[in-house]
Backbone bond lengths (Angstrom), bond angles and torsions (degrees), N, CA, C in turn:
res aa  C-N    CA-C-N  psi(-1)  N-CA   C-N-CA  omega(-1)  CA-C   N-CA-C  phi
1 X - - - 1.407 - - 1.517 108.91 -
2 X 1.356 114.24 136.45 1.437 121.49 179.03 1.510 112.08 -86.60
3 X 1.310 117.71 154.74 1.438 122.27 175.05 1.532 110.32 -59.76
4 X 1.269 117.36 -37.06 1.476 121.79 -179.06 1.494 109.65 -61.47
5 X 1.312 119.22 -31.46 1.455 123.53 -178.82 1.534 112.50 -65.26
6 X 1.356 114.96 -21.24 1.480 119.69 -177.34 1.492 111.44 -89.05
7 X 1.292 117.53 -19.75 1.467 120.52 -176.63 1.527 111.38 -83.73
8 X 1.292 117.34 145.17 1.484 119.68 178.85 1.572 107.61 -63.96
9 X 1.313 118.02 139.36 1.431 123.95 -175.65 1.525 110.34 -70.25
10 X 1.303 120.85 -31.20 1.458 122.21 -174.92 1.529 112.04 -90.35
11 X 1.303 117.17 7.05 1.439 120.76 177.67 1.534 110.49 -68.51
12 X 1.357 114.75 121.00 1.471 120.91 -179.47 1.513 109.91 -90.66
13 X 1.338 116.43 140.51 1.474 118.71 175.83 1.529 111.88 -63.49
14 X 1.324 114.15 147.10 1.474 117.22 179.56 1.518 107.54 -78.25
15 X 1.324 117.80 144.30 1.456 120.00 177.09 1.526 111.86 -60.76
16 X 1.274 114.54 140.71 1.488 120.62 179.13 1.541 111.19 -77.08
17 X 1.350 117.18 140.99 1.503 119.84 176.00 1.523 108.18 -73.84
18 X 1.301 116.10 112.75 1.474 120.81 -177.80 1.478 114.33 -90.84
19 X 1.327 116.53 -14.06 1.481 120.57 -173.69 1.551 114.81 -59.96
20 X 1.292 117.31 -28.17 1.464 121.09 -174.90 1.550 111.19 -93.42
21 X 1.320 117.09 -0.71 1.461 120.09 -176.18 1.539 109.44 -90.85
22 X 1.313 117.65 145.58 1.425 125.18 175.57 1.507 108.92 -76.66
23 X 1.334 116.42 167.98 1.465 120.61 177.21 1.536 110.52 -61.19
24 X 1.306 119.56 -39.99 1.473 124.31 177.79 1.526 110.45 -62.61
25 X 1.322 115.19 -44.09 1.458 119.43 177.43 1.495 113.57 -64.20
26 X 1.342 114.69 -38.32 1.504 119.58 178.76 1.511 108.16 -66.42
27 X 1.334 119.39 -40.60 1.422 122.20 177.42 1.506 112.35 -62.21
28 X 1.340 115.63 -40.03 1.489 119.89 176.21 1.506 111.98 -64.94
29 X 1.356 115.26 -37.35 1.458 121.59 178.31 1.494 110.46 -65.86
30 X 1.344 117.24 -41.89 1.464 120.03 177.17 1.501 110.12 -63.12
31 X 1.322 118.81 -42.24 1.473 122.17 178.48 1.533 111.49 -60.22
32 X 1.305 115.60 -41.73 1.509 120.22 -179.97 1.541 108.29 -67.46
33 X 1.318 118.38 -41.13 1.464 120.45 -179.17 1.538 109.57 -67.39
34 X 1.312 118.34 -39.75 1.471 121.38 177.79 1.505 110.94 -64.13
35 X 1.336 117.79 -35.68 1.459 120.99 176.34 1.558 111.25 -69.02
36 X 1.285 114.03 -36.56 1.502 118.00 176.03 1.496 111.54 -66.78
37 X 1.365 117.05 -41.20 1.459 120.59 177.30 1.525 110.09 -60.46
38 X 1.329 116.52 -43.49 1.451 121.83 -179.95 1.520 110.08 -60.77
39 X 1.327 117.30 -42.13 1.445 122.65 179.27 1.510 110.92 -63.88
40 X 1.345 116.46 -41.61 1.456 119.32 179.80 1.523 110.17 -67.14
41 X 1.322 116.42 -40.89 1.500 120.20 179.08 1.515 111.00 -61.57
42 X 1.337 117.79 -40.06 1.468 122.21 178.41 1.524 109.90 -65.03
43 X 1.324 118.01 -40.78 1.463 121.58 178.32 1.519 110.78 -63.31
44 X 1.348 114.63 -43.46 1.454 118.12 176.40 1.534 112.44 -59.68
45 X 1.372 116.60 -46.00 1.424 120.70 179.16 1.536 111.48 -59.92
46 X 1.323 116.97 -43.61 1.479 119.52 -179.59 1.554 109.50 -64.46
47 X 1.272 117.62 -41.65 1.470 120.10 179.40 1.539 110.80 -65.23
48 X 1.272 117.81 -39.74 1.505 121.65 174.35 1.483 110.86 -62.05
49 X 1.342 117.65 -42.28 1.461 121.22 179.46 1.539 110.77 -61.32
50 X 1.370 115.89 -44.18 1.484 120.28 177.66 1.488 110.99 -62.07
51 X 1.279 115.91 -43.19 1.482 121.15 -177.97 1.493 110.11 -65.53
52 X 1.369 117.56 -42.05 1.450 121.12 178.25 1.512 111.11 -63.51
53 X 1.344 118.30 -41.48 1.448 122.65 177.85 1.491 111.19 -61.96
54 X 1.346 117.19 -43.79 1.439 120.68 179.40 1.532 111.97 -64.88
55 X 1.302 115.57 -41.77 1.462 119.88 177.73 1.524 110.60 -60.21
56 X 1.321 114.70 -47.24 1.492 121.41 -179.33 1.552 110.22 -60.06
57 X 1.316 114.88 -41.50 1.481 120.19 -179.12 1.508 112.33 -64.39
58 X 1.350 117.60 -41.20 1.433 119.46 -174.94 1.557 111.81 -86.80
59 X 1.306 117.93 -6.48 1.442 121.13 175.14 1.516 111.70 -79.25
60 X 1.295 117.96 -16.20 1.480 122.29 -175.78 1.463 112.53 -65.20
């Protein structure tokens, strides 16, 4: 069993304290968040593709 399996699925991450970060660190943080957003969008796209293929298969 993984530790992630023990955590509630709807638990939202706490916002990070940005006040202590430099401008450079904030820019790096933005880049990391944009990469995460892109990863999530790709996962959504892949799931929609699978769903569409399954729906098309079962409509036959």
